[in-house]
KEDRENTI-638303 format. One line per field, with one value per residue: residue number from 1; residue in one letter; x, y, z of N, C-alpha, C, O in turn. Coordinates in nm, 3 decimals. Each point is the difference from the previous one (the first is absolute). Layout:
// KEDRENTI-638303
num = NUM; ... $
residu = A; ... $
nX = X; ... $
nY = Y; ... $
nZ = Z; ... $
caX = X; ... $
caY = Y; ... $
caZ = Z; ... $
cX = X; ... $
cY = Y; ... $
cZ = Z; ... $
oX = X; ... $
oY = Y; ... $
oZ = Z; ... $
//
This chain:
// KEDRENTI-638303
num = 1; 2; 3; 4; 5; 6; 7; 8; 9; 10; 11; 12; 13; 14; 15; 16; 17; 18; 19; 20; 21; 22; 23; 24; 25; 26; 27; 28; 29; 30; 31; 32; 33; 34; 35; 36; 37; 38; 39; 40; 41; 42; 43; 44; 45; 46; 47; 48; 49; 50; 51; 52; 53; 54; 55; 56; 57; 58; 59; 60; 61; 62; 63; 64; 65; 66; 67; 68; 69; 70; 71; 72; 73; 74; 75; 76; 77; 78; 79; 80; 81; 82; 83; 84; 85; 86; 87; 88; 89; 90; 91; 92; 93; 94; 95; 96; 97; 98; 99; 100; 101; 102; 103; 104; 105; 106; 107; 108; 109; 110; 111; 112; 113 $
residu = X; X; X; X; X; X; X; X; X; X; X; X; X; X; X; X; X; X; X; X; X; X; X; X; X; X; X; X; X; X; X; X; X; X; X; X; X; X; X; X; X; X; X; X; X; X; X; X; X; X; X; X; X; X; X; X; X; X; X; X; X; X; X; X; X; X; X; X; X; X; X; X; X; X; X; X; X; X; X; X; X; X; X; X; X; X; X; X; X; X; X; X; X; X; X; X; X; X; X; X; X; X; X; X; X; X; X; X; X; X; X; X; X $
nX = 2.209; 0.150; -0.143; -0.162; -0.039; -0.120; -0.017; 0.027; 0.220; 0.132; -0.118; 0.218; 0.251; 0.228; 0.104; 0.192; 0.058; -0.060; 0.114; 0.126; 0.113; -0.045; 0.200; 0.142; 0.043; -0.033; 0.240; 0.256; -0.039; 0.136; 0.153; -0.055; -0.200; -0.056; 0.248; -0.138; -0.028; -0.218; -0.174; -0.064; -0.145; -0.215; -0.227; -0.057; -0.148; -0.157; -0.040; -0.165; 0.220; -0.092; 0.062; -0.076; 0.213; -0.080; 0.055; -0.041; 0.158; -0.061; 0.021; 0.105; 0.216; 0.225; 0.023; 0.156; 0.229; -0.046; 0.182; 0.030; 0.011; -0.096; 0.097; -0.192; 0.251; -0.191; 0.157; 0.043; -0.170; 0.132; 0.019; -0.105; 0.192; -0.220; 0.124; -0.093; 0.043; -0.007; -0.284; -0.092; -0.035; -0.188; -0.181; 0.006; -0.138; -0.089; -0.167; -0.080; -0.047; -0.248; -0.194; -0.011; -0.192; -0.137; -0.062; -0.128; -0.218; -0.154; -0.143; -0.180; -0.167; -0.055; 0.165; -0.171; 0.007 $
nY = 1.647; -0.116; -0.087; 0.174; -0.227; 0.049; -0.088; -0.082; -0.100; 0.165; -0.107; -0.169; 0.058; 0.199; -0.133; -0.097; 0.194; 0.071; -0.150; 0.160; 0.245; -0.163; -0.093; 0.157; 0.170; -0.002; 0.046; 0.135; 0.048; -0.068; 0.081; 0.136; 0.110; -0.010; 0.016; -0.030; 0.024; -0.040; 0.065; 0.235; -0.129; 0.084; 0.185; 0.112; -0.043; 0.042; 0.113; -0.022; 0.032; 0.156; 0.064; 0.263; 0.175; -0.205; -0.124; 0.124; 0.049; -0.121; 0.166; 0.190; -0.031; -0.044; 0.242; 0.004; -0.038; 0.092; 0.134; 0.228; -0.049; 0.130; 0.068; 0.111; 0.098; -0.053; 0.031; -0.101; -0.011; -0.202; 0.125; -0.240; -0.082; -0.093; -0.183; -0.047; -0.190; 0.131; -0.008; 0.243; 0.048; -0.048; 0.057; 0.255; 0.079; -0.066; 0.021; 0.123; -0.224; 0.021; 0.102; 0.127; -0.054; 0.117; 0.180; -0.075; 0.048; 0.010; 0.195; -0.047; 0.087; -0.184; -0.025; 0.141; -0.265 $
nZ = -2.733; 0.022; -0.063; 0.083; -0.117; 0.170; 0.127; -0.316; -0.087; -0.088; -0.186; -0.032; -0.073; -0.045; -0.154; -0.021; -0.051; -0.280; -0.181; 0.001; -0.019; -0.236; -0.052; -0.140; -0.165; -0.218; -0.049; 0.034; -0.281; -0.178; 0.037; -0.129; 0.114; -0.198; 0.021; -0.159; 0.206; 0.010; -0.095; 0.003; 0.154; 0.023; -0.068; 0.169; 0.240; -0.010; -0.125; 0.150; -0.073; 0.223; -0.157; 0.170; 0.018; 0.104; 0.113; 0.118; -0.119; 0.146; 0.166; -0.003; -0.076; 0.263; 0.059; -0.159; 0.025; 0.157; 0.023; -0.021; 0.266; -0.129; 0.209; 0.103; -0.007; 0.210; -0.115; 0.234; -0.097; 0.005; -0.155; -0.073; -0.139; 0.022; 0.059; -0.133; -0.067; -0.186; -0.067; 0.036; 0.218; 0.108; 0.014; -0.073; 0.091; 0.143; -0.103; 0.067; -0.004; -0.033; 0.025; 0.152; -0.023; -0.057; 0.204; 0.133; 0.065; -0.157; -0.042; 0.142; -0.029; -0.148; -0.127; -0.212; -0.017 $
caX = -0.090; -0.075; -0.119; 0.027; -0.035; 0.072; 0.052; -0.175; -0.032; -0.032; -0.092; -0.099; -0.017; -0.159; -0.192; 0.017; -0.006; -0.172; -0.120; 0.083; -0.007; -0.105; 0.026; 0.074; -0.113; -0.077; 0.050; -0.058; -0.117; -0.097; 0.035; 0.044; -0.059; 0.162; 0.005; 0.127; 0.122; 0.023; 0.087; 0.105; 0.111; -0.007; 0.176; 0.151; 0.042; 0.042; 0.044; -0.088; -0.013; -0.105; -0.076; -0.113; -0.032; 0.028; -0.045; -0.118; -0.062; -0.030; -0.118; -0.171; -0.033; -0.131; -0.133; -0.121; -0.070; -0.075; 0.108; 0.018; -0.096; 0.076; -0.068; 0.058; 0.009; 0.142; 0.098; 0.021; -0.088; -0.012; -0.133; -0.005; -0.142; 0.060; -0.011; -0.046; -0.021; -0.143; 0.005; 0.095; 0.189; 0.040; -0.086; 0.086; 0.195; 0.023; 0.005; 0.122; 0.084; 0.045; 0.130; 0.130; 0.035; 0.032; 0.124; 0.088; 0.066; 0.089; 0.143; 0.080; 0.031; -0.049; 0.092; 0.004; -0.160 $
caY = -0.010; -0.071; -0.005; 0.001; -0.091; -0.086; -0.097; -0.096; -0.043; 0.094; 0.096; -0.053; -0.045; 0.080; -0.066; -0.118; 0.007; -0.013; -0.106; -0.065; 0.037; -0.021; -0.104; 0.076; 0.108; -0.099; -0.109; -0.020; 0.136; -0.117; -0.062; 0.146; 0.057; 0.036; 0.099; 0.138; 0.070; -0.124; -0.088; 0.023; -0.017; -0.185; -0.049; 0.037; -0.144; -0.132; 0.086; 0.087; 0.136; -0.005; 0.201; -0.005; -0.003; -0.168; -0.139; 0.067; -0.045; -0.075; -0.035; 0.031; -0.099; -0.119; 0.027; 0.084; -0.152; -0.059; -0.072; 0.082; 0.083; 0.108; 0.068; 0.034; -0.080; 0.105; -0.099; 0.040; 0.111; 0.061; -0.080; -0.056; -0.066; -0.065; -0.076; -0.204; -0.039; -0.043; -0.153; -0.009; 0.016; -0.115; -0.059; 0.050; -0.033; -0.158; -0.015; 0.002; -0.094; -0.109; 0.070; 0.014; -0.150; -0.066; 0.034; -0.026; -0.148; -0.037; 0.053; -0.022; -0.181; -0.093; 0.005; 0.186; 0.030 $
caZ = 0.110; 0.087; 0.014; 0.129; 0.085; 0.082; -0.068; 0.014; 0.178; 0.112; -0.026; -0.026; 0.145; 0.022; -0.023; 0.051; 0.136; 0.086; -0.002; 0.155; 0.056; -0.001; 0.012; 0.207; 0.074; 0.001; 0.102; 0.103; 0.063; -0.021; 0.090; 0.020; -0.027; 0.047; -0.025; -0.050; 0.052; 0.038; -0.091; -0.004; 0.118; -0.021; -0.147; -0.002; 0.032; -0.147; -0.026; -0.070; 0.065; -0.116; 0.052; -0.049; -0.158; -0.046; 0.106; 0.001; -0.140; 0.007; 0.105; -0.088; -0.104; 0.028; 0.053; -0.120; -0.100; 0.106; -0.007; 0.061; 0.030; 0.153; 0.046; 0.111; 0.147; 0.073; 0.050; 0.050; 0.017; -0.132; -0.139; -0.095; -0.095; -0.015; -0.142; 0.014; -0.080; -0.004; -0.028; -0.208; -0.025; 0.054; -0.174; -0.079; 0.117; 0.016; -0.165; -0.008; 0.060; -0.117; -0.161; 0.017; 0.018; -0.169; -0.126; 0.109; -0.054; -0.138; 0.030; 0.013; -0.022; 0.093; 0.116; 0.079; 0.031 $
cX = -0.019; -0.084; 0.014; -0.100; 0.007; 0.038; -0.158; 0.022; -0.057; -0.100; -0.093; 0.001; -0.174; -0.182; 0.026; 0.014; -0.118; -0.061; 0.076; -0.112; -0.208; -0.048; -0.009; -0.206; -0.119; -0.015; -0.145; -0.136; -0.118; 0.029; -0.035; 0.010; 0.170; -0.013; 0.129; 0.158; -0.001; 0.047; 0.103; 0.143; 0.021; 0.106; 0.120; 0.055; 0.028; 0.131; -0.068; 0.006; -0.124; -0.069; -0.080; -0.115; 0.039; -0.146; -0.162; -0.019; 0.031; -0.059; -0.110; -0.038; -0.071; -0.095; -0.081; 0.007; -0.080; 0.060; -0.026; -0.131; 0.093; -0.125; 0.157; -0.037; 0.051; 0.072; 0.088; -0.034; 0.045; -0.046; 0.120; -0.034; 0.085; -0.098; -0.057; -0.005; -0.145; 0.045; 0.086; 0.119; 0.030; 0.029; 0.154; 0.146; -0.084; 0.056; 0.171; 0.068; 0.050; 0.101; 0.103; 0.077; 0.008; 0.160; 0.126; 0.011; 0.091; 0.193; 0.080; -0.033; -0.097; 0.031; 0.039; -0.094; -0.022 $
cY = -0.048; -0.105; -0.038; 0.027; -0.148; -0.203; -0.062; -0.074; 0.055; 0.004; -0.122; -0.048; 0.052; -0.043; -0.088; 0.051; 0.081; -0.040; -0.099; 0.011; 0.077; -0.098; -0.059; 0.027; -0.126; -0.164; 0.100; 0.103; -0.241; -0.057; 0.144; 0.111; 0.133; 0.203; 0.077; -0.010; -0.182; -0.100; 0.076; -0.019; -0.194; -0.027; 0.025; -0.102; -0.069; 0.139; 0.081; 0.144; 0.055; 0.154; -0.067; 0.026; -0.075; 0.000; 0.134; 0.004; -0.149; -0.087; 0.051; -0.024; -0.122; -0.003; 0.047; -0.126; -0.071; -0.124; -0.002; 0.059; 0.085; 0.090; 0.089; -0.026; 0.103; -0.080; 0.125; 0.177; 0.052; -0.065; -0.050; -0.024; -0.170; -0.069; -0.138; -0.037; -0.068; -0.164; 0.002; 0.030; -0.155; -0.092; 0.000; -0.064; -0.182; 0.028; 0.096; -0.018; -0.168; 0.095; -0.001; -0.135; -0.091; 0.109; -0.069; -0.160; 0.052; 0.070; -0.079; -0.173; -0.037; -0.003; 0.086; 0.028; -0.094 $
cZ = 0.143; 0.081; 0.095; 0.083; 0.009; -0.057; 0.132; 0.175; 0.082; 0.008; 0.011; 0.225; 0.069; -0.011; 0.095; 0.113; 0.081; -0.008; 0.190; 0.090; 0.007; 0.121; 0.185; 0.062; 0.010; 0.077; 0.145; 0.086; 0.010; 0.186; 0.189; -0.025; -0.027; -0.016; -0.053; 0.082; 0.027; -0.138; -0.048; 0.091; -0.074; -0.151; 0.048; 0.020; -0.165; -0.054; -0.136; 0.004; -0.140; 0.065; -0.031; -0.120; -0.074; 0.066; 0.003; -0.085; -0.028; 0.062; -0.095; -0.106; -0.012; 0.050; -0.122; -0.065; 0.128; 0.052; 0.244; 0.055; 0.120; 0.050; 0.084; 0.153; 0.042; 0.127; 0.090; -0.036; -0.196; -0.098; -0.041; -0.071; 0.054; -0.152; 0.011; -0.076; -0.051; -0.018; -0.190; 0.060; 0.064; -0.136; -0.031; 0.110; -0.072; -0.157; 0.045; 0.110; -0.086; -0.076; 0.111; 0.059; -0.115; -0.104; 0.128; -0.084; -0.081; 0.069; 0.153; 0.039; 0.156; 0.183; 0.089; 0.050; 0.135 $
oX = -0.101; 0.074; 0.075; -0.027; 0.059; 0.024; -0.046; -0.080; -0.085; -0.025; -0.122; -0.087; -0.112; -0.096; -0.099; -0.025; -0.025; -0.102; -0.047; -0.083; -0.046; -0.105; -0.050; -0.069; -0.027; -0.095; -0.118; -0.030; -0.089; -0.094; 0.022; 0.099; 0.070; -0.108; 0.103; 0.085; 0.113; 0.104; 0.094; 0.110; 0.091; 0.101; 0.091; 0.086; 0.112; 0.084; 0.051; -0.103; -0.008; -0.055; -0.021; -0.104; 0.061; -0.080; -0.030; -0.120; 0.055; -0.036; -0.092; -0.121; -0.090; -0.067; -0.119; -0.107; -0.006; -0.058; -0.020; -0.072; 0.070; -0.098; 0.120; -0.101; 0.090; -0.061; 0.020; 0.091; -0.042; -0.036; 0.102; -0.122; 0.122; -0.082; 0.048; -0.042; -0.052; 0.109; 0.057; 0.088; 0.113; 0.103; 0.066; 0.106; 0.035; 0.123; 0.097; 0.055; 0.108; 0.117; 0.068; 0.120; 0.078; 0.065; 0.116; 0.092; 0.115; 0.103; 0.123; 0.081; -0.006; -0.068; 0.067; -0.050; -0.110 $
oY = 0.052; 0.015; -0.095; 0.092; -0.075; 0.020; 0.005; 0.015; -0.045; 0.060; 0.009; -0.032; -0.041; 0.045; 0.004; -0.080; 0.007; 0.024; -0.106; -0.081; 0.079; 0.008; -0.067; -0.061; -0.045; -0.066; -0.017; 0.016; -0.025; -0.072; -0.042; 0.025; 0.038; 0.058; 0.037; -0.018; -0.048; -0.065; -0.073; 0.046; -0.079; -0.065; -0.048; -0.044; -0.043; -0.038; 0.034; 0.056; -0.034; 0.002; -0.104; -0.048; 0.046; 0.078; -0.057; -0.028; 0.004; -0.110; -0.073; 0.002; -0.043; -0.103; 0.019; -0.043; -0.110; -0.108; -0.101; 0.052; -0.039; 0.007; -0.018; -0.043; 0.070; -0.040; 0.102; 0.070; 0.100; -0.110; 0.067; 0.015; -0.014; 0.060; -0.026; 0.106; -0.088; -0.056; -0.088; -0.008; -0.040; -0.054; -0.103; -0.057; -0.010; -0.002; -0.066; 0.096; -0.056; -0.015; -0.092; -0.011; -0.094; -0.032; 0.020; -0.065; 0.019; -0.058; -0.008; -0.089; 0.063; 0.011; -0.003; 0.108; -0.004 $
oZ = 0.047; 0.097; 0.025; 0.077; -0.077; -0.119; 0.114; 0.093; 0.078; 0.105; 0.017; 0.081; 0.031; 0.063; 0.073; 0.090; 0.120; 0.065; 0.044; 0.042; 0.082; 0.064; 0.090; 0.082; 0.111; 0.042; 0.027; 0.118; 0.082; 0.031; 0.113; -0.070; 0.094; -0.014; 0.057; -0.088; 0.005; 0.004; -0.030; -0.031; -0.026; -0.027; -0.068; -0.075; -0.029; 0.081; -0.107; 0.037; -0.118; 0.111; -0.062; -0.043; -0.096; -0.051; -0.105; -0.003; -0.110; -0.041; -0.035; -0.023; -0.073; 0.005; 0.026; -0.044; -0.056; 0.010; 0.067; -0.085; 0.094; -0.075; -0.017; 0.057; -0.048; 0.099; -0.066; 0.046; -0.058; 0.039; 0.007; -0.002; 0.007; -0.070; 0.111; -0.046; 0.069; 0.015; -0.065; -0.085; -0.030; -0.042; 0.016; -0.028; -0.118; 0.000; -0.038; 0.055; -0.012; -0.035; -0.044; 0.029; -0.006; -0.099; -0.035; -0.050; 0.039; 0.034; -0.011; 0.026; 0.106; 0.102; 0.102; 0.032; 0.055 $
//
């Protein structure tokens, strides 16, 4: 009987991408209000293909964790939910940036930074 689960590196890649998506979301939400369709387009510009079925639960989880806050706005006659980083989200972003910088320095060396 063969194991049909993906090799471990596939799961690790997904986990790394989840973290990268979280960083992107917090980074942009700390600078300005964002909404799901814009986030999808922004992530696609960086090579991440993320479905609404993945993105919106991530946004909701960040909100439930107190890192984002959202409100509904009417734009062009349509209602959409916009998100922005909370103070806690901005602190988490700062910590994530520090960890990312340390990781990049370790993996890529000082000259890469």
